[in-house]
C-alpha positions in Angstrom: 20.5 -2.7 50.7 18.0 -0.1 49.3 20.0 0.2 46.1 20.2 -3.6 45.8 16.4 -3.9 46.3 15.5 -1.2 43.4 18.0 -2.9 41.2 16.2 -6.2 41.8 13.0 -4.7 41.0 14.3 -3.3 38.0 15.4 -6.7 36.9 12.1 -8.0 37.6 10.3 -5.5 35.6 12.6 -6.2 32.7 12.2 -9.6 32.9 8.3 -9.3 33.0 8.5 -7.1 30.1 10.6 -9.6 28.2 8.2 -12.4 29.1 5.1 -10.5 28.1 6.7 -9.8 24.6 7.7 -13.6 24.3 4.1 -14.5 24.9 2.6 -11.8 22.3 5.0 -13.4 19.8 4.0 -16.8 20.2 0.2 -15.8 20.1 0.9 -14.0 16.9 2.6 -17.0 15.5 0.0 -19.6 16.7 -2.5 -17.6 14.7 -0.5 -17.7 11.7 0.1 -21.3 12.0 -3.7 -22.1 12.6 -4.0 -19.8 9.2 -1.8 -22.1 7.2 -4.2 -24.5 6.0 -6.6 -21.7 4.4 -6.8 -21.6 0.5 -5.2 -18.9 -1.3 -5.9 -15.5 -0.5 -6.8 -12.9 -3.4 -5.6 -9.5 -3.3 -7.2 -7.0 -5.9 -4.7 -4.0 -6.0 -6.8 -1.2 -7.8 -5.9 2.3 -9.0 -8.6 5.2 -8.4 -10.7 6.5 -11.1 -9.4 9.2 -13.2 -9.4 12.8 -11.8 -8.9 16.1 -14.0 -5.3 16.3 -12.8 -4.4 12.7 -14.2 -6.0 13.6 -17.7 -4.2 16.6 -17.7 -0.9 14.8 -16.9 0.1 16.7 -13.6 1.8 15.6 -10.5 -1.2 15.0 -8.4 -0.1 13.7 -4.9 -1.5 15.5 -1.9 -4.0 17.4 -3.7 -7.1 16.1 -3.1 -8.9 16.0 -6.1 -12.2 14.4 -6.8 -12.9 11.8 -9.6 -14.3 13.1 -12.9 -17.8 13.4 -13.3 -18.9 11.8 -15.8 -16.2 9.5 -16.1 -14.4 9.1 -19.1 -13.6 5.6 -19.0 -15.9 2.5 -18.6 -16.5 1.0 -14.9 -15.0 -2.7 -14.7 -16.8 -4.9 -13.1 -14.8 -6.6 -9.9 -15.9 -9.7 -8.0 -17.2 -9.1 -4.4 -14.7 -8.9 -1.5 -14.8 -9.3 2.1 -12.7 -6.3 2.9 -11.6 -3.1 1.3 -8.6 -0.9 2.4 -8.0 2.4 0.8 -6.1 5.5 0.8 -7.5 8.3 2.7 -7.6 10.5 -0.3 -11.1 11.6 -1.6 -10.6 9.9 -5.1 -9.9 6.9 -3.6 -13.0 7.0 -1.2 -15.0 7.8 -4.2 -13.7 4.9 -6.0 -14.1 2.4 -3.3 -18.0 3.6 -3.3 -17.8 3.2 -6.8 -16.6 -0.2 -7.2 -17.6 -1.9 -3.8 -20.4 0.2 -2.1 -21.5 -2.8 -0.1 -18.4 -3.0 1.6 -17.5 -0.4 4.2 -13.6 0.7 3.4 -10.9 0.7 5.9 -8.5 3.8 5.5 -4.7 3.3 5.9 -3.2 6.6 6.1 0.0 5.3 4.7 -1.1 4.1 1.2 -1.5 7.8 0.1 0.2 9.0 -3.0 3.5 10.5 -2.8 4.0 14.3 -1.8 5.7 15.8 -4.8 6.6 18.9 -3.0 7.4 22.0 -5.1 6.5 20.2 -8.3 2.7 19.1 -7.3 0.1 20.1 -9.8 2.5 20.9 -12.3 3.3 19.6 -15.7 6.5 18.5 -17.4 6.3 21.4 -20.0 5.9 23.6 -16.7 8.8 21.7 -15.1 11.4 20.7 -17.8 13.5 24.1 -17.6 13.7 23.9 -13.9 17.4 22.4 -13.0 15.9 20.6 -9.8 13.3 18.7 -11.7 16.0 17.6 -14.2 18.0 16.6 -11.3 15.4 14.9 -9.9 14.2 12.7 -12.7 17.6 11.9 -13.4 18.0 10.5 -10.0 20.4 13.1 -8.7 18.2 14.4 -6.5 16.5 12.2 -3.7 13.3 14.1 -3.3 11.4 17.0 -4.8 12.1 20.3 -2.9 9.9 20.2 0.0 8.4 16.8 -0.9 8.8 13.3 -0.1 12.0 10.7 -1.0 11.2 7.9 -3.1 12.6 5.5 -0.3 10.3 7.0 2.4 7.2 6.6 0.1 7.7 3.5 -0.6 8.8 2.2 2.8 5.5 3.7 4.2 3.6 2.2 1.3 4.8 -1.3 1.8 4.5 -1.4 5.8 1.1 -0.4 5.4 0.1 -3.0 3.1 2.5 -5.7 4.7 0.1 -4.6 7.9 -3.2 -5.1 5.8 -1.9 -8.5 4.5 -1.5 -9.8 8.0 -4.8 -8.9 9.5 -6.3 -10.6 6.5 -4.6 -13.8 7.1 -5.6 -13.6 10.7 -9.0 -12.9 9.8 -9.1 -15.7 7.5 -10.4 -13.3 4.6 -10.4 -14.9 1.3 -10.7 -11.9 -1.2 -9.7 -8.2 -0.2 -9.4 -5.0 -2.5 -6.8 -2.0 -1.9 -8.1 0.9 -3.5 -4.9 3.2 -3.8 -2.6 5.3 -6.0 -0.7 4.1 -9.2 2.8 4.9 -7.4 1.7 3.2 -4.3 0.7 0.0 -6.2 3.7 0.2 -8.2 5.8 0.4 -4.6 3.9 -2.6 -3.4 4.4 -4.7 -6.1 8.0 -4.1 -6.9 8.6 -5.0 -3.1 6.1 -8.0 -2.7 6.0 -9.6 -5.9 7.9 -13.1 -6.0 11.4 -13.6 -7.4 9.8 -15.3 -10.5 7.6 -12.4 -11.1 9.5 -9.6 -10.1 9.5 -6.4 -12.1 10.9 -2.8 -11.7 8.8 -0.1 -10.1 7.7 1.6 -13.6 6.8 -2.1 -14.9 3.7 -2.3 -12.5 2.0 0.9 -14.0 -1.8 0.7 -14.4 -4.5 2.6 -15.9 -7.1 4.6 -13.8 -9.7 1.9 -12.3 -7.3 -0.9 -13.3 -4.8 -2.9 -11.3 -3.6 -6.3 -10.5 -4.8 -9.5 -9.1 -2.4 -11.2 -6.8 -2.5 -14.2 -4.7 -0.7 -15.3 -1.4 -1.1 -17.6 1.5 -0.2 -17.5 5.4 2.8 -20.0 4.4 4.0 -17.8 1.6 3.6 -14.7 3.7 5.7 -16.0 6.7 8.6 -17.3 4.8 8.8 -15.0 2.4 6.3 -11.9 2.2 5.3 -12.8 -1.4 2.4 -12.0 -3.6 2.0 -14.5 -6.9 0.2 -15.2 -10.0 -0.2 -12.0 -10.6 -2.3 -11.0 -13.2 -3.7 -7.6 -14.8 -7.4 -6.6 -14.1 -10.0 -3.9 -15.2 -8.4 -3.5 -18.8 
């Protein structure tokens, strides 16, 4: 009998957990449906200001460089935003302060740049004689030695962006900015651009302090997780 009671308890607990998950999911969907009448939400995806490593064409991923002072490029004027999401790297924090100083940024760890492992901080001229580097740029090596694979990098960036968009929809944000890295923006747009505007990873390159403006709605995000009306900005 005791065994049967314990079994019943386990079944009851499992049922409670299932019901709890169902309630959470229903509440989540109600929030989205209630937001479905909101107008288009604009998202500004901006690459950080130039750093010394950028100017020297080095692979700068995990290296926490500051932006250049003074800046060698003009500072674009961007519209005010209600929310700013940033990579944790210093260059992104400084850029967010430069462009959106009146809006406290929210750090998303997974928006950081790719970890280039053994190639970090080096230039093409220093690497072109390395067989591992040649294999990597030819697509024959999944990741730089000691670094991050393209698949892992893109997956974490896109997951972080998707989470932020859901929060913006929930909170009825009309315009938000994302200040991150060139590779991060390329990964996001390759994944989320709608079918009509879809392009390959490298087609979404942006110069420092430039990027892309894109729109979405709660309905478009629920149905297909898509960005549309994507336009270059800052150039």
